N, C-alpha and C positions, 0 to 999 in steps of 0.2 A: 378778427382779421381786419386789416386796414383798407382804406380806399386806394384805388390805383390812380385817382385823380381828384382834384377839387375844382370848384367853380371859381372863376375870376371874372368879375364884371368887366365887360368890354369897355365901359366908360370909367374905369377906375382912375385914369389920369385926370379926369375933370371932376371927380368927386370932391365935395367941399372939404372933407377932412384931409384928403390927400393934398389938395391945393394949399390948405393951411400948413400942413407939414412941410411941403417943399418950399414954402415961403418963409419958414423959420430961419433965423440968422445962424443957427447952429451949423458948424461944419459937418456934423454927424447926420444931418437930415436925410441925405441920400442913402447912407447906411441903414438908417431907420426904415426908410421906404423899402429897401431891398429885404431887410429883416422881416418886415410885415408880410410881404408876399411869400417869402420862404417859410414863415411861420404857418401860413395857411396850409401849404403843402406838407410841412413837417407834422402838423397836428392831424391832418387827414391821413397821412401815411402811418402814423403811430396810433391812430384811433383814440386820441385824447379829447375829442370834442371841443377843441379850441383852447385847451389848457396847455400853457407852456411853462413847465417847471423851471425854476431859476437855474438849475444845473444844465438845462437844455439850451440856454441862451447862445452858447458858442455854436451849436448845431443849426441855429437859425441865423447865424452871422450877426448876432446881437450882443449888446453890452448893457449894463445897467443904465448908461447914458441914453442909448437908443431906446431902451424900454421906457424910460421916463418921457421921452419925446412922444412915443406912441400913446402913452397914457394921457399926456397933455392934449393931444389931438383926438382923443376918444376912440382910438383904434384898438387899444388894449385897456383892460382894467386890472388894477393890481390886487392880488390876493396874498395871503401869507405864503411866502415861498414860491410864488408862481405869478403868472399873468394869464389873463383870459382874453381871447380875441372877441371883441364886441360883435354881437349878432352872428357868431359862428353857427349857433344852433338854428338860426333862421335861414341861413344861406347855404349851408353844407349838409350833407347827409350825416346823421349822427351814427355812432357805432352800433347802437341798439337796432336801428333801422337796417343797417348793412347786415347785421347778424340775422335778423328776421328774414330778410330777402334770401340770404344764402340757405337758411333752414328750409324755406318754402321751395326753393329750387331743388334742394336735395330730396325733399319729400316727393316732389313732382317726378324726379328721376327714378326714385324707388317705385313709385306707382306705375310709371310707364314700363319699367323692366318687369315688374310683377305681372302686369296685364299682358305684356308681350309673351312672357313665358307660361303663364297659367290661364290666360283667357280674360275677356273683358269684365267678367263678373267676379273675378278674384279680388279679395280685399286683404290678403295677407300683408300687403305693403303697410297697412295701418299699424301692424305690430313691429315694424322694422324701425320705428322712430326712436 
């Protein structure tokens, strides 16, 4: 399951990579900036851990030209058939972490229901996993 939100640094507008991008003479610089921010949300929403497949460029409002600009300013890295958002794994919650949290919450709910129905010493919730 995907994230309902992603983190966006409150100082993104003054980050050196962003300042470099918006100072670029390319007329596509603003589209690249928008594409970068949308790609954060798209990746979080689709649980791709920062990977943007080439086929997904239109869904993040990007093109190969804007993708190259993002690579130039070290906001994305190019892979075969995809791009990867730099430092996504350090700044966003990864899919495996989200799944582990949901599993723990589910198990907690099963434990609470079991103990509510069977008493505090019941452990049948352990078999419900």
